The first five atom37 places (N, CA, C, CB, O) and aatype in JSON, in Angstrom:
{
  "aatype": [12, 16, 19, 15, 15, 13, 3, 0, 13, 9, 0, 7, 10, 9, 3, 0, 12, 0, 4, 0, 5, 3, 0, 4, 1, 1, 5, 1, 0, 8, 10, 5, 1, 7, 1, 0, 14, 7, 0, 7, 3, 0, 10, 0, 7, 10, 10, 8, 14, 2, 16, 9, 17, 14, 15, 1, 10, 15, 19, 6, 10, 3, 4, 0, 10, 1, 10, 10, 14, 0, 15, 8, 16, 3, 7, 14, 1, 1, 19, 0, 19, 4, 19, 7, 1, 7, 1, 1, 0, 8, 1, 10, 1, 9, 0, 10, 8, 7, 5, 7, 0, 10, 5, 7, 6, 19, 10, 10, 3, 7, 0, 10, 10, 1, 1, 13, 16, 0, 0, 0, 14, 16, 0, 0, 7, 3, 16, 14],
  "atom_mask": [
    [1, 1, 1, 1, 1],
    [1, 1, 1, 1, 1],
    [1, 1, 1, 1, 1],
    [1, 1, 1, 1, 1],
    [1, 1, 1, 1, 1],
    [1, 1, 1, 1, 1],
    [1, 1, 1, 1, 1],
    [1, 1, 1, 1, 1],
    [1, 1, 1, 1, 1],
    [1, 1, 1, 1, 1],
    [1, 1, 1, 1, 1],
    [1, 1, 1, 0, 1],
    [1, 1, 1, 1, 1],
    [1, 1, 1, 1, 1],
    [1, 1, 1, 1, 1],
    [1, 1, 1, 1, 1],
    [1, 1, 1, 1, 1],
    [1, 1, 1, 1, 1],
    [1, 1, 1, 1, 1],
    [1, 1, 1, 1, 1],
    [1, 1, 1, 1, 1],
    [1, 1, 1, 1, 1],
    [1, 1, 1, 1, 1],
    [1, 1, 1, 1, 1],
    [1, 1, 1, 1, 1],
    [1, 1, 1, 1, 1],
    [1, 1, 1, 1, 1],
    [1, 1, 1, 1, 1],
    [1, 1, 1, 1, 1],
    [1, 1, 1, 1, 1],
    [1, 1, 1, 1, 1],
    [1, 1, 1, 1, 1],
    [1, 1, 1, 1, 1],
    [1, 1, 1, 0, 1],
    [1, 1, 1, 1, 1],
    [1, 1, 1, 1, 1],
    [1, 1, 1, 1, 1],
    [1, 1, 1, 0, 1],
    [1, 1, 1, 1, 1],
    [1, 1, 1, 0, 1],
    [1, 1, 1, 1, 1],
    [1, 1, 1, 1, 1],
    [1, 1, 1, 1, 1],
    [1, 1, 1, 1, 1],
    [1, 1, 1, 0, 1],
    [1, 1, 1, 1, 1],
    [1, 1, 1, 1, 1],
    [1, 1, 1, 1, 1],
    [1, 1, 1, 1, 1],
    [1, 1, 1, 1, 1],
    [1, 1, 1, 1, 1],
    [1, 1, 1, 1, 1],
    [1, 1, 1, 1, 1],
    [1, 1, 1, 1, 1],
    [1, 1, 1, 1, 1],
    [1, 1, 1, 1, 1],
    [1, 1, 1, 1, 1],
    [1, 1, 1, 1, 1],
    [1, 1, 1, 1, 1],
    [1, 1, 1, 1, 1],
    [1, 1, 1, 1, 1],
    [1, 1, 1, 1, 1],
    [1, 1, 1, 1, 1],
    [1, 1, 1, 1, 1],
    [1, 1, 1, 1, 1],
    [1, 1, 1, 1, 1],
    [1, 1, 1, 1, 1],
    [1, 1, 1, 1, 1],
    [1, 1, 1, 1, 1],
    [1, 1, 1, 1, 1],
    [1, 1, 1, 1, 1],
    [1, 1, 1, 1, 1],
    [1, 1, 1, 1, 1],
    [1, 1, 1, 1, 1],
    [1, 1, 1, 0, 1],
    [1, 1, 1, 1, 1],
    [1, 1, 1, 1, 1],
    [1, 1, 1, 1, 1],
    [1, 1, 1, 1, 1],
    [1, 1, 1, 1, 1],
    [1, 1, 1, 1, 1],
    [1, 1, 1, 1, 1],
    [1, 1, 1, 1, 1],
    [1, 1, 1, 0, 1],
    [1, 1, 1, 1, 1],
    [1, 1, 1, 0, 1],
    [1, 1, 1, 1, 1],
    [1, 1, 1, 1, 1],
    [1, 1, 1, 1, 1],
    [1, 1, 1, 1, 1],
    [1, 1, 1, 1, 1],
    [1, 1, 1, 1, 1],
    [1, 1, 1, 1, 1],
    [1, 1, 1, 1, 1],
    [1, 1, 1, 1, 1],
    [1, 1, 1, 1, 1],
    [1, 1, 1, 1, 1],
    [1, 1, 1, 0, 1],
    [1, 1, 1, 1, 1],
    [1, 1, 1, 0, 1],
    [1, 1, 1, 1, 1],
    [1, 1, 1, 1, 1],
    [1, 1, 1, 1, 1],
    [1, 1, 1, 0, 1],
    [1, 1, 1, 1, 1],
    [1, 1, 1, 1, 1],
    [1, 1, 1, 1, 1],
    [1, 1, 1, 1, 1],
    [1, 1, 1, 1, 1],
    [1, 1, 1, 0, 1],
    [1, 1, 1, 1, 1],
    [1, 1, 1, 1, 1],
    [1, 1, 1, 1, 1],
    [1, 1, 1, 1, 1],
    [1, 1, 1, 1, 1],
    [1, 1, 1, 1, 1],
    [1, 1, 1, 1, 1],
    [1, 1, 1, 1, 1],
    [1, 1, 1, 1, 1],
    [1, 1, 1, 1, 1],
    [1, 1, 1, 1, 1],
    [1, 1, 1, 1, 1],
    [1, 1, 1, 1, 1],
    [1, 1, 1, 1, 1],
    [1, 1, 1, 0, 1],
    [1, 1, 1, 1, 1],
    [1, 1, 1, 1, 1],
    [1, 1, 1, 1, 1]
  ],
  "atom_positions": [
    [[0.79, -1.24, -0.01], [0.06, -0.13, -0.3], [0.91, 1.12, 0.11], [-1.29, -0.2, 0.41], [1.8, 1.28, 0.95]],
    [[0.21, 2.1, -0.98], [1.52, 3.62, -0.96], [0.54, 4.64, -0.03], [2.0, 4.65, -3.1], [-0.68, 4.8, 0.06]],
    [[1.83, 5.28, 0.67], [1.17, 6.06, 1.3], [0.88, 7.59, 0.74], [1.76, 6.0, 2.42], [1.55, 8.01, -0.2]],
    [[0.02, 8.27, 1.26], [-0.51, 9.78, 0.21], [0.28, 10.76, 0.68], [-2.25, 10.44, 0.35], [0.91, 10.34, 1.65]],
    [[0.55, 11.97, 0.41], [0.93, 12.89, 1.39], [-0.14, 13.12, 2.19], [1.42, 14.07, 0.88], [0.37, 13.38, 3.28]],
    [[-1.3, 13.18, 2.3], [-2.15, 13.19, 3.16], [-2.06, 12.34, 4.44], [-3.12, 12.99, 2.53], [-2.27, 12.81, 5.56]],
    [[-1.72, 10.95, 4.18], [-1.57, 10.54, 5.4], [-0.33, 10.82, 5.85], [-1.86, 9.32, 5.53], [-0.29, 10.67, 7.07]],
    [[0.86, 11.21, 5.31], [1.73, 11.48, 5.45], [1.85, 12.79, 6.52], [2.1, 11.45, 4.3], [2.81, 12.93, 7.27]],
    [[0.79, 13.66, 6.46], [0.51, 14.79, 6.83], [0.16, 14.48, 8.19], [-0.43, 15.45, 6.02], [0.81, 14.74, 9.2]],
    [[-1.03, 13.83, 8.06], [-1.6, 12.95, 9.59], [-0.63, 12.71, 10.26], [-2.33, 11.5, 9.52], [-0.42, 13.4, 11.25]],
    [[0.59, 11.26, 9.79], [1.6, 11.1, 10.52], [2.59, 12.34, 11.28], [2.23, 10.36, 9.7], [3.33, 12.11, 12.24]],
    [[2.49, 13.21, 10.85], [3.36, 14.37, 10.82], [2.7, 15.21, 12.27], [0.0, 0.0, 0.0], [3.43, 15.55, 13.2]],
    [[1.32, 15.44, 12.25], [0.56, 15.64, 13.15], [0.37, 14.84, 14.64], [-0.38, 15.62, 12.48], [0.28, 15.34, 15.76]],
    [[0.35, 13.6, 14.3], [0.75, 12.36, 15.32], [2.14, 12.79, 15.94], [0.94, 10.76, 14.46], [2.23, 13.01, 17.15]],
    [[3.09, 12.87, 15.19], [4.43, 12.93, 15.48], [4.53, 14.14, 16.68], [5.31, 13.24, 14.07], [5.06, 14.13, 17.79]],
    [[3.89, 15.0, 16.07], [3.72, 16.57, 16.79], [3.29, 16.76, 17.96], [2.88, 17.43, 16.2], [3.68, 17.7, 18.66]],
    [[2.1, 15.56, 18.48], [1.48, 15.39, 19.2], [2.59, 14.79, 20.54], [0.41, 14.67, 18.56], [2.87, 15.21, 21.66]],
    [[3.11, 13.3, 19.5], [3.95, 12.78, 21.1], [5.18, 13.25, 20.7], [4.08, 10.88, 21.62], [5.94, 12.27, 20.66]],
    [[5.82, 14.37, 20.35], [6.63, 15.21, 20.54], [6.32, 16.05, 21.98], [6.65, 15.94, 19.33], [6.82, 15.87, 23.09]],
    [[5.68, 16.68, 21.72], [4.58, 17.48, 22.98], [4.77, 16.77, 24.25], [2.73, 17.38, 22.65], [5.6, 16.91, 25.14]],
    [[3.51, 15.74, 24.06], [3.76, 14.52, 25.24], [4.88, 14.91, 25.82], [3.98, 12.93, 24.75], [4.88, 15.81, 26.65]],
    [[6.39, 14.03, 25.3], [7.27, 13.65, 25.35], [7.88, 14.77, 26.07], [7.64, 13.19, 24.27], [8.7, 14.39, 26.9]],
    [[7.69, 16.23, 25.98], [8.25, 17.28, 26.1], [7.97, 17.49, 27.48], [7.89, 18.23, 25.18], [8.81, 17.81, 28.31]],
    [[6.9, 17.31, 27.67], [5.51, 17.33, 29.08], [6.29, 16.69, 29.94], [3.77, 16.33, 28.91], [6.89, 17.19, 30.9]],
    [[6.28, 15.21, 29.46], [6.94, 14.26, 30.85], [8.33, 14.45, 30.86], [6.72, 12.51, 30.79], [8.79, 13.85, 31.84]],
    [[9.29, 15.06, 30.16], [10.18, 15.67, 30.45], [10.45, 16.82, 31.49], [10.37, 15.89, 29.54], [11.46, 17.05, 32.15]],
    [[9.33, 17.42, 31.46], [9.58, 18.57, 32.37], [8.87, 18.03, 33.36], [9.17, 20.03, 31.95], [9.54, 18.28, 34.36]],
    [[7.66, 17.27, 33.77], [7.28, 16.57, 34.86], [8.58, 15.76, 35.46], [6.08, 15.66, 34.45], [8.68, 15.83, 36.68]],
    [[9.42, 15.12, 34.91], [10.3, 14.66, 35.67], [11.36, 15.7, 36.2], [10.82, 13.64, 35.0], [11.94, 15.41, 37.25]],
    [[11.58, 16.55, 35.73], [12.44, 17.69, 36.23], [11.56, 18.42, 37.56], [12.74, 18.86, 34.83], [11.89, 18.78, 38.69]],
    [[10.66, 18.44, 37.02], [9.78, 19.08, 38.74], [9.53, 17.96, 39.48], [8.01, 19.93, 38.65], [9.02, 18.44, 40.49]],
    [[9.55, 17.2, 39.58], [9.94, 16.1, 40.68], [10.72, 15.63, 41.14], [9.74, 15.33, 40.67], [10.7, 14.78, 42.02]],
    [[11.83, 16.24, 40.46], [13.23, 15.97, 41.5], [13.75, 17.47, 41.83], [14.7, 14.97, 40.6], [14.91, 17.8, 42.09]],
    [[12.34, 18.49, 41.75], [12.48, 19.54, 42.48], [13.42, 20.86, 41.3], [0.0, 0.0, 0.0], [13.77, 22.0, 41.61]],
    [[13.54, 20.34, 40.32], [13.66, 21.37, 39.48], [13.35, 21.63, 38.06], [14.63, 21.56, 39.56], [13.23, 20.64, 37.34]],
    [[13.18, 22.94, 37.51], [12.79, 23.1, 36.48], [13.51, 23.53, 35.42], [12.02, 23.62, 36.64], [14.08, 24.61, 35.52]],
    [[13.61, 22.78, 34.23], [14.77, 23.38, 33.38], [14.4, 24.67, 33.14], [15.06, 22.67, 32.03], [13.22, 25.03, 33.06]],
    [[15.51, 25.53, 33.01], [15.46, 27.02, 32.44], [14.35, 27.89, 33.49], [0.0, 0.0, 0.0], [13.7, 28.9, 33.21]],
    [[14.37, 27.25, 34.57], [13.43, 28.41, 35.33], [14.09, 28.81, 36.67], [11.82, 27.83, 35.69], [15.1, 28.24, 37.09]],
    [[13.64, 29.53, 37.13], [14.4, 29.59, 38.66], [13.69, 29.18, 39.81], [0.0, 0.0, 0.0], [12.49, 29.0, 39.65]],
    [[14.18, 28.99, 40.97], [13.57, 28.11, 42.19], [12.48, 28.78, 42.68], [14.54, 27.85, 43.41], [11.83, 28.32, 43.61]],
    [[12.21, 29.91, 42.08], [10.82, 30.68, 42.91], [9.64, 30.08, 41.42], [11.05, 33.22, 43.17], [8.5, 29.68, 41.68]],
    [[9.98, 30.11, 40.51], [8.77, 29.62, 39.23], [8.9, 28.0, 39.24], [9.22, 30.31, 37.33], [7.9, 27.45, 38.78]],
    [[9.81, 27.23, 39.61], [9.62, 25.8, 39.77], [8.73, 25.5, 41.14], [11.11, 25.08, 39.83], [8.09, 24.45, 41.24]],
    [[8.74, 26.22, 41.88], [7.92, 26.17, 43.3], [6.45, 26.42, 42.77], [0.0, 0.0, 0.0], [5.6, 25.67, 43.24]],
    [[6.08, 27.28, 41.95], [4.68, 27.56, 41.65], [4.1, 26.65, 40.71], [4.52, 28.87, 41.14], [2.87, 26.67, 40.64]],
    [[4.93, 25.64, 39.78], [4.44, 24.82, 39.28], [4.13, 23.4, 39.43], [4.81, 24.99, 38.66], [4.8, 22.92, 40.34]],
    [[3.34, 22.54, 38.86], [2.57, 21.58, 39.76], [3.13, 20.28, 38.71], [0.57, 21.92, 39.94], [2.97, 20.73, 37.57]],
    [[3.51, 19.35, 38.65], [3.66, 18.48, 37.61], [2.57, 17.83, 36.82], [4.33, 17.59, 38.06], [2.7, 17.13, 35.82]],
    [[1.49, 18.16, 37.4], [0.42, 17.35, 36.53], [-0.56, 18.25, 35.94], [-0.38, 16.27, 37.37], [-1.54, 17.8, 35.34]],
    [[-0.3, 19.85, 36.12], [-0.92, 21.18, 35.09], [-1.22, 20.38, 33.72], [0.43, 22.67, 34.73], [-2.29, 19.81, 33.51]],
    [[-0.15, 20.41, 32.84], [0.09, 20.49, 31.44], [0.16, 19.28, 30.87], [1.21, 21.17, 31.13], [1.16, 18.57, 30.87]],
    [[-0.8, 19.05, 30.42], [-0.6, 17.57, 29.46], [-1.12, 17.88, 27.93], [-1.71, 16.08, 30.16], [-2.24, 18.41, 27.97]],
    [[-0.78, 17.76, 27.01], [-0.93, 17.97, 25.36], [-2.1, 17.09, 25.29], [0.48, 17.46, 24.24], [-1.71, 15.92, 25.32]],
    [[-3.15, 17.16, 25.22], [-4.19, 15.71, 25.09], [-5.3, 15.86, 23.91], [-5.18, 15.45, 26.68], [-6.17, 15.0, 23.8]],
    [[-5.25, 17.21, 22.84], [-5.97, 17.37, 21.92], [-5.37, 17.9, 20.83], [-6.89, 17.94, 22.28], [-4.3, 17.98, 21.44]],
    [[-5.04, 18.43, 19.56], [-4.32, 18.89, 18.48], [-5.67, 18.64, 17.32], [-2.71, 17.95, 18.24], [-6.12, 17.56, 16.93]],
    [[-6.11, 20.05, 16.95], [-7.12, 19.95, 15.84], [-6.37, 20.72, 14.79], [-8.65, 20.59, 16.18], [-5.48, 21.36, 15.35]],
    [[-6.36, 20.9, 13.65], [-6.15, 21.6, 12.19], [-7.33, 21.9, 11.41], [-5.34, 20.75, 11.27], [-8.22, 21.12, 11.09]],
    [[-7.23, 23.02, 11.17], [-8.61, 23.57, 10.35], [-8.27, 23.95, 9.34], [-9.44, 24.65, 10.86], [-7.43, 24.85, 9.38]],
    [[-8.67, 23.52, 8.1], [-7.85, 23.9, 6.38], [-8.9, 24.28, 5.96], [-7.1, 22.65, 5.22], [-9.87, 23.52, 6.02]],
    [[-9.04, 25.77, 5.31], [-9.81, 25.86, 3.95], [-9.21, 25.71, 3.11], [-10.42, 26.84, 3.59], [-8.03, 25.97, 2.9]],
    [[-10.6, 24.9, 2.03], [-9.4, 24.13, 0.6], [-10.88, 23.68, -0.19], [-7.89, 22.14, 1.19], [-12.02, 23.46, 0.21]],
    [[-10.25, 23.68, -1.45], [-11.05, 23.4, -2.35], [-10.58, 21.87, -2.9], [-11.03, 24.58, -3.34], [-9.42, 21.45, -2.93]],
    [[-11.57, 21.27, -3.26], [-11.07, 19.52, -3.75], [-11.3, 19.79, -5.23], [-12.25, 17.89, -3.08], [-12.01, 20.6, -5.82]],
    [[-10.42, 18.78, -5.65], [-10.54, 18.7, -7.26], [-9.91, 17.08, -7.65], [-9.45, 20.14, -8.11], [-8.75, 16.68, -7.52]],
    [[-11.4, 16.13, -8.28], [-11.29, 15.24, -8.35], [-9.73, 14.73, -9.67], [-12.74, 14.98, -8.46], [-9.28, 15.12, -10.74]],
    [[-9.51, 13.86, -8.82], [-8.11, 13.13, -10.34], [-8.48, 12.17, -10.82], [-6.46, 12.52, -10.01], [-9.27, 11.42, -10.24]],
    [[-7.89, 11.89, -12.31], [-7.86, 10.52, -13.12], [-7.69, 9.48, -12.34], [-6.82, 10.4, -14.13], [-6.69, 9.55, -11.62]],
    [[-8.34, 8.52, -12.24], [-7.57, 7.22, -11.72], [-6.3, 6.9, -11.87], [-8.02, 6.21, -12.15], [-5.71, 7.35, -12.85]],
    [[-5.64, 6.06, -10.95], [-4.24, 5.65, -11.52], [-4.23, 4.59, -12.57], [-3.34, 5.14, -10.41], [-3.49, 4.52, -13.55]],
    [[-5.17, 3.77, -12.2], [-5.45, 2.4, -13.04], [-6.61, 2.58, -14.11], [-5.92, 1.12, -11.97], [-7.4, 3.52, -14.22]],
    [[-6.5, 1.62, -14.72], [-7.94, 1.44, -15.19], [-9.1, 1.31, -14.79], [-8.06, 0.76, -15.66], [-10.07, 1.83, -15.35]],
    [[-9.17, 0.51, -13.63], [-9.9, -0.01, -12.51], [-9.61, 0.39, -10.92], [-9.72, -1.38, -12.64], [-10.25, -0.19, -10.04]],
    [[-8.67, 1.37, -10.59], [-8.34, 1.83, -9.84], [-9.55, 2.73, -9.09], [0.0, 0.0, 0.0], [-10.64, 2.72, -9.66]],
    [[-9.43, 3.56, -7.77], [-10.32, 4.62, -7.52], [-9.69, 5.86, -7.66], [-10.9, 4.53, -6.27], [-8.55, 6.32, -7.53]],
    [[-10.89, 6.3, -7.99], [-10.28, 8.0, -8.24], [-10.05, 8.75, -7.3], [-11.09, 8.92, -8.93], [-11.06, 8.86, -6.61]],
    [[-8.96, 9.51, -6.83], [-8.19, 10.31, -6.36], [-8.95, 11.81, -6.29], [-6.96, 10.19, -7.16], [-9.46, 12.47, -7.2]],
    [[-8.8, 12.16, -4.51], [-8.75, 13.55, -4.62], [-8.2, 14.34, -4.24], [-9.38, 13.96, -4.48], [-8.18, 14.24, -3.02]],
    [[-7.49, 15.48, -4.69], [-6.55, 16.34, -4.48], [-7.34, 17.46, -3.65], [-5.87, 16.77, -5.81], [-8.34, 18.1, -3.96]],
    [[-6.37, 17.49, -2.27], [-7.37, 18.97, -1.51], [-6.11, 20.38, -1.8], [-7.74, 18.67, 0.98], [-4.91, 20.53, -1.57]],
    [[-7.1, 21.14, -2.37], [-5.99, 22.14, -2.99], [-5.89, 23.53, -1.55], [-6.76, 22.93, -4.96], [-7.04, 23.88, -1.28]],
    [[-5.15, 24.06, -0.95], [-4.97, 24.5, 0.35], [-4.59, 26.16, -0.1], [-3.71, 23.52, 1.26], [-3.51, 26.21, -0.69]],
    [[-5.06, 27.12, 0.02], [-4.42, 28.11, -0.57], [-5.41, 29.69, -0.52], [0.0, 0.0, 0.0], [-6.62, 29.58, -0.36]],
    [[-4.95, 30.69, -0.64], [-6.01, 31.7, -0.57], [-6.96, 31.86, -1.83], [-5.34, 33.0, -0.32], [-6.47, 31.66, -2.94]],
    [[-7.92, 32.1, -1.74], [-9.03, 31.86, -2.8], [-9.74, 31.03, -2.75], [0.0, 0.0, 0.0], [-10.85, 31.14, -3.28]],
    [[-9.26, 29.64, -1.95], [-9.45, 28.23, -2.17], [-10.46, 27.95, -0.76], [-7.82, 27.31, -2.25], [-9.98, 27.38, 0.22]],
    [[-11.88, 28.41, -0.78], [-12.46, 28.49, 0.56], [-13.62, 27.97, 0.06], [-12.54, 29.89, 1.36], [-14.62, 28.65, 0.28]],
    [[-13.82, 26.67, -0.71], [-15.2, 26.03, -0.82], [-15.36, 25.25, 0.26], [-15.46, 25.2, -2.05], [-16.42, 25.43, 0.85]],
    [[-14.46, 24.24, 0.8], [-14.74, 23.68, 1.78], [-13.62, 23.9, 3.07], [-14.95, 22.4, 1.32], [-12.51, 24.41, 2.97]],
    [[-14.3, 23.35, 4.35], [-13.32, 23.2, 5.27], [-12.97, 21.97, 6.01], [-13.56, 24.01, 6.06], [-13.85, 21.43, 6.68]],
    [[-11.47, 21.33, 5.96], [-11.42, 19.88, 6.24], [-10.87, 20.16, 7.71], [-10.4, 18.86, 5.13], [-10.08, 21.1, 7.86]],
    [[-11.16, 19.59, 8.51], [-10.78, 19.12, 10.05], [-9.94, 18.12, 10.2], [-11.88, 18.68, 10.84], [-10.59, 17.1, 9.96]],
    [[-8.88, 17.85, 10.46], [-8.3, 16.89, 11.46], [-8.04, 16.9, 12.74], [-7.37, 16.62, 11.19], [-7.32, 17.83, 13.1]],
    [[-8.44, 16.09, 13.65], [-8.69, 16.18, 15.16], [-8.06, 15.0, 15.62], [-10.23, 16.25, 15.62], [-8.13, 13.87, 15.15]],
    [[-7.53, 15.35, 16.47], [-6.32, 13.98, 17.77], [-6.42, 14.37, 18.93], [-4.36, 13.88, 17.69], [-5.96, 15.41, 19.41]],
    [[-7.29, 13.2, 19.65], [-7.35, 13.72, 21.09], [-7.02, 12.05, 21.55], [-9.11, 14.63, 21.7], [-7.13, 11.0, 20.91]],
    [[-6.51, 12.37, 23.08], [-5.99, 11.08, 23.92], [-4.71, 10.97, 24.49], [0.0, 0.0, 0.0], [-3.86, 11.74, 24.05]],
    [[-4.45, 10.35, 25.19], [-3.24, 9.98, 25.82], [-2.62, 8.62, 25.32], [-3.5, 9.92, 27.26], [-3.14, 7.51, 25.34]],
    [[-1.47, 8.97, 24.9], [-0.78, 7.36, 24.76], [-1.57, 7.2, 23.11], [0.0, 0.0, 0.0], [-1.24, 7.91, 22.16]],
    [[-2.63, 6.13, 23.06], [-2.94, 5.97, 21.38], [-3.72, 7.06, 21.17], [-3.77, 4.56, 20.81], [-4.6, 7.4, 21.96]],
    [[-3.48, 7.64, 20.15], [-4.32, 8.58, 20.08], [-5.55, 8.03, 18.74], [-3.38, 10.01, 19.83], [-5.41, 7.3, 17.76]],
    [[-6.81, 8.87, 19.34], [-7.98, 8.59, 18.52], [-7.94, 10.15, 17.26], [-9.6, 8.46, 19.8], [-7.37, 11.21, 17.53]],
    [[-8.64, 9.9, 16.04], [-8.14, 10.99, 15.1], [-9.72, 10.74, 14.44], [0.0, 0.0, 0.0], [-10.44, 9.75, 14.59]],
    [[-9.95, 11.77, 13.8], [-11.07, 12.27, 13.11], [-10.99, 13.35, 11.81], [-11.81, 12.85, 14.15], [-10.99, 14.58, 11.86]],
    [[-10.94, 12.57, 10.77], [-11.18, 13.63, 9.27], [-12.11, 14.27, 9.11], [-11.26, 13.09, 8.01], [-12.9, 13.56, 8.48]],
    [[-12.59, 15.3, 9.32], [-13.98, 16.07, 9.01], [-13.66, 16.74, 7.52], [-14.4, 17.41, 10.31], [-12.56, 17.18, 7.19]],
    [[-15.3, 16.71, 6.39], [-15.18, 17.6, 5.58], [-16.16, 18.58, 6.28], [-15.4, 17.16, 4.16], [-16.47, 18.26, 7.43]],
    [[-16.65, 19.6, 5.84], [-17.87, 20.15, 6.13], [-18.43, 19.97, 7.31], [-18.67, 19.82, 5.36], [-19.57, 20.38, 7.51]],
    [[-17.67, 19.28, 8.32], [-18.43, 18.75, 9.46], [-18.95, 17.16, 9.47], [0.0, 0.0, 0.0], [-19.36, 16.56, 10.46]],
    [[-18.81, 16.6, 8.02], [-19.14, 15.38, 8.08], [-17.82, 14.28, 8.26], [-19.96, 15.21, 6.86], [-16.8, 14.11, 7.59]],
    [[-18.24, 13.76, 9.22], [-16.98, 12.6, 9.08], [-16.58, 12.03, 8.02], [-17.16, 11.49, 9.71], [-17.45, 11.5, 7.33]],
    [[-15.43, 11.99, 7.65], [-14.82, 11.12, 6.35], [-14.11, 10.22, 6.7], [-14.01, 11.77, 5.38], [-13.78, 9.61, 5.68]],
    [[-13.53, 9.63, 7.83], [-12.43, 8.71, 8.51], [-12.2, 8.72, 10.09], [-11.08, 9.11, 7.91], [-12.13, 9.82, 10.64]],
    [[-12.06, 7.42, 10.95], [-12.09, 7.75, 12.23], [-10.17, 6.48, 11.87], [-14.03, 7.21, 13.5], [-9.78, 5.72, 10.98]],
    [[-9.88, 6.77, 12.6], [-8.59, 6.32, 13.02], [-8.04, 6.14, 14.76], [-7.75, 7.34, 12.3], [-8.56, 6.54, 15.8]],
    [[-6.76, 5.36, 14.49], [-6.45, 5.52, 15.89], [-4.55, 5.13, 15.85], [-7.61, 4.27, 16.95], [-3.92, 4.29, 15.2]],
    [[-4.26, 5.82, 16.5], [-2.67, 5.86, 16.08], [-2.2, 5.47, 16.96], [-1.95, 7.02, 15.74], [-2.48, 6.26, 17.86]],
    [[-1.29, 4.27, 17.52], [-0.72, 3.45, 18.62], [0.39, 4.1, 18.97], [-0.42, 2.03, 18.3], [1.22, 4.58, 18.19]],
    [[0.43, 4.14, 20.54], [1.19, 4.76, 21.55], [2.49, 5.05, 20.94], [1.3, 3.92, 22.79], [2.95, 3.93, 20.7]],
    [[3.14, 5.72, 20.65], [4.51, 5.89, 20.09], [5.53, 5.77, 21.23], [4.66, 7.3, 19.36], [5.55, 6.62, 22.13]],
    [[6.36, 4.75, 21.21], [7.29, 4.5, 22.55], [8.23, 5.98, 22.79], [8.5, 2.97, 22.25], [8.58, 6.46, 23.87]],
    [[8.49, 6.5, 21.42], [9.64, 7.69, 22.09], [9.24, 8.43, 21.2], [11.42, 7.54, 22.17], [8.73, 7.97, 20.18]],
    [[9.44, 10.22, 21.49], [8.91, 11.03, 20.51], [9.75, 10.78, 18.89], [9.07, 12.61, 21.14], [10.91, 10.46, 18.64]],
    [[8.64, 11.07, 18.04], [9.28, 10.74, 16.24], [9.21, 9.13, 15.7], [0.0, 0.0, 0.0], [9.41, 8.69, 14.57]],
    [[8.84, 8.41, 16.96], [8.77, 7.33, 16.59], [7.26, 6.83, 16.6], [9.67, 6.66, 17.3], [6.92, 6.08, 17.52]],
    [[6.28, 7.22, 15.56], [5.26, 6.85, 15.15], [5.01, 5.59, 14.16], [4.91, 7.84, 14.76], [5.88, 5.17, 13.39]],
    [[3.5, 4.94, 14.3], [3.62, 3.8, 13.33], [3.47, 3.96, 12.07], [2.85, 2.9, 13.55], [3.57, 3.0, 11.31]]
  ]
}
């Protein structure tokens, strides 16, 4: 199975979420040891290790859609998502939520196109 650029874009969002969660995990570890990286002792005393945890990421794009010819005679037709100025016929929304294994949705003009689950990465940048 080939990976489309749209799937690669979603994988990049999943990676960004994993990186944010990993940064918060490292911050918590520093705080639990009594110090905050890059912060003075006064600030470290104000921060609680459980206050910040990224659990949602949503991207919305104004776009136009264009039907592309099939790649094979019996293959499915593909859709190009054109993002840019003056292309505001549709609203595409990609939403991720959860901790560990992320749940995701792709919506077009509020209608659900696809749901997916991304396995919990073992380290930042290590997505399935």
